[in-house]
PALO-869794 format. One record per residue: x, y, z of N, C-alpha, C, O in turn. Coordinates in pm, whole numbers, plus 32768, in hexadecimal, padded with zeros to 4 digits. Layout:
<nodes>
XYZXYZXYZXYZ
...
</nodes>
This chain:
<nodes>
65B4C590717165C7C6187147665CC637714C669EC61771AF
6691C67370E5671CC69D70E36721C73370D866C3C77370AA
6790C76C7102679EC7FD70FE67FCC825708D685CC7DF706E
67DEC8977051683BC8CF6FF068B2C904703E68A8C91770B7
6921C91D6FFB6996C95070426979C9DB70786939CA2D7035
69A9C9F470F06991CA74713169FBCA8A719B6A3ECA2C71C5
6A09CB0871C76A6FCB28722A6A39CB2F72B76A86CB437315
69B7CB2072CA6979CB26734E6958CA98737A691DCA4B732E
697DCA7673F4695DC9F2742B68C5C9E9743E6888CA477471
688AC97C741767FAC96A742467CBC97D74B4675CC9AC74CA
681FC95A751567FAC96975A167EFC9FC75CA67ACCA1C762C
6830CA557580682CCAE4759F67BACB2B755967A8CBA4756B
676CCAE3750C66FFCB2074C06679CAED74F36672CA907543
660FCB2D74C36587CB0174E26535CB0F74646561CB4C7403
64C0CAD77464646FCADB73EA642BCB6373DB6411CBA9743D
6410CB87736063C7CC0173426341CC01738A6312CC6A73B7
6304CB8C73966281CB7E73D66283CBB07466621ACBD5749B
62F7CBB274A76300CBD9753462F7CC70754A62E9CC9D75BC
6300CCBF74DF62FBCD5074F06271CD7E751E620BCD4874F6
6272CDE3757461F6CE2475A161D7CE997544622CCEC374F6
615ECECD754D6137CF4074FB6197CFB4751761B6CFD2758A
61C4CFF574AC6220D06774AD62AFD04174D46304D09974E2
62CBCFC274E76354CF97750663A2CF8774846372CF4E7423
641ECFBC74866474CFB2741164E8CF547430651CCF50749F
650FCF0873CA6583CEB073D465C6CEAF734B6599CEF372EE
6630CE61733F667BCE5872C26680CDC672956694CD6C72E6
666FCDB272156675CD2A71DE6702CCF471F06763CD3271C5
670CCC807230678DCC3D724167A3CBD971D0680ECBD67192
673DCB8871B56741CB28714766B7CAEC7136665FCAFE718A
66A5CAA570C96629CA5C70AE664CC9C970A566A4C9A27059
6607C97770F3661FC8E770F165E2C8AC70736573C8D0704C
662BC852703465F9C80E6FBC659CC79D6FE965C3C74B703C
6525C79B6FB464C3C7366FDC64B6C6CB6F71646AC6DC6F11
64FFC65F6F7F64F5C5EB6F276502C60D6E9364BFC5D16E3F
6558C66C6E736575C68B6DE86500C6C16D9864FBC6AF6D1F
64A1C7056DDA642CC7366D91643CC7C46D5A63DAC8036D35
64B6C7F56D5564D6C8786D1D649BC8ED6D6A6494C95C6D35
6470C8D76DE66438C9446E3564A0C9AF6E4F647FCA266E56
651FC9886E5F6589C9EA6E77658FCA4F6E066597CAC86E1F
658BCA206D8C6592CA7A6D196516CAD36D106521CB4A6CF3
64A3CA9B6D296427CAEC6D25642BCB5A6D8E6405CBCB6D72
6457CB386E07645FCB9D6E7164CACC066E5264B6CC7C6E6F
653ACBDC6E1865A1CC3C6DF0656ACC9C6D876584CD146D8C
651DCC686D2964E0CCBC6CC2647FCD216D00646ACD8E6CC8
6443CCFE6D7263E7CD586DB66431CDBF6E0C63F4CE1E6E3D
64B4CDAD6E1F6502CE0C6E6D6533CDDB6EF36571CE276F3D
6519CD5D6F136548CD256F9165D9CCF86F8065F6CC826F6D
6633CD586F8866C1CD446F72670CCD5B6FF466E1CDAB7047
677CCD16700667CDCD26707E67ECCDB97097681BCE00703E
67D2CDE4711267EECE6E713A677CCECF71256780CF3F7157
6716CEA570DB66A4CEFC70BE664CCF0B7139662DCEA9717D
6624CF85715565CACFA271C4653DCF7271A4650DCF827134
64FCCF3672076472CF0771F76425CF2C72766457CF1E72E5
63AACF5C72636356CF8672D262D1CF3D72CC6295CF2F7261
62A3CF0F733F621FCED0734761B6CF3F735261C1CF9673A8
6153CF3B72FB60EBCFA272FA6069CF74733A6027CFC1737E
6042CEF673235FC2CEC273555FD1CE30737D600CCDE07335
5F9BCE0E73F35F93CD82741E5F00CD6674405ED7CD7A74B2
5EB1CD3973DF5E21CD2D73F15DF3CCC074525D81CCC3747F
5E48CC6174715E21CBF674CE5DDFCB8174875DC9CB83740E
5DBFCB1B74D55D7CCAA174A35DCACA5D74335D90CA1673E1
5E50CA72742F5EA2CA3273CA5E9BCA7073405ED5CA3A72E1
5E55CAE073335E4ACB2372B15ED2CB5C72885F25CB7972DF
5EEACB6C72075F69CBA771DA5F81CC2F721A5F23CC7B7234
5FFFCC4D72336026CCCE726D605ACD2771FD607FCCF87192
605BCDA872186083CE0A71B36109CE4671DB611CCE72724C
6167CE48717B61EECE7A71926214CEDE712661E8CED470B3
6267CF3F714D629ECFA070EE6332CF8170DD637BCF70713E
635ECF7B705F63EACF6670406408CFAA6FBB63BFCF9A6F5A
6474CFF66FB864A1D0366F3C6438D08B6EF66432D08B6E7B
63E6D0D26F406382D1286F036305D0E16ED462ADD11F6E98
62FBD05F6EEE6286D0116EC76246CFD56F446285CFC96FAD
61C7CFAF6F37617DCF716FA4614BCEE96F766113CEDC6F09
615FCE836FCC6139CDFB6FA860ECCDB9701A6108CDD0708F
608CCD676FF66045CD1170546087CC877049608CCC4D6FDD
60B9CC5470BA6106CBD870B760CDCB76711D60B5CB997191
60B9CAFB70F16084CA94714A60EFCA6471AB6166CA7D7198
60C3CA1E7212611DC9F2727D618CC99772496200C9A9726D
616AC93671F561CEC8D871C0623FC922717B62B5C9037191
621DC98271286283C9CE70DF62D0CA2A713D634ACA337133
628ACA6F719662CCCACC71F3632FCA84724D6394CABF7274
6315CA06726D6371C9BC72C263F2C99772796455C97472BA
63F3C99E71F7646DC98471A964C8C9FE71A46540C9F2718B
648FCA7471BC64DBCAF171B96511CB0A724564C5CB1F72A3
6595CB07725265D5CB1872D46605CBA972E06642CBDF7284
65E9CBE67352660BCC727367665ECC8373E6665ECC2D743E
66A3CCF473ED66F2CD1A746366D3CDAB7482669FCDF4742D
66F2CDD574FC66D4CE5E75256734CEC674ED670FCF3A74DF
67AECE9D74CC6810CEF974956837CECC740A683CCE5473ED
6853CF2D73B36875CF0F732868EDCEB173226955CECD735D
68E0CE4172D96950CDE372CB69C5CE23728069B2CE7B722B
6A3CCDF672A16AB5CE2C725F6ABECDFE71CF6B1DCE217189
</nodes>
């Protein structure tokens, strides 16, 4: 797995999947997964650096979780959510 260029150190970020219900964080970057264009798809959905994202539902048993970003709501599986790296404060 390689990372797209970003200003936040990967060690200072955590995965979107780690958010608890009602917890808000900011997108730091999206990791590129073997060139499968997931970065572009997530950017098109609004997962852009600095964008606020909130976890709405964590159903358990490995089921996709529900997140709000940019006025939209998405159900995202664990594999994809782990590619989205977030931080507690808005990146510069």
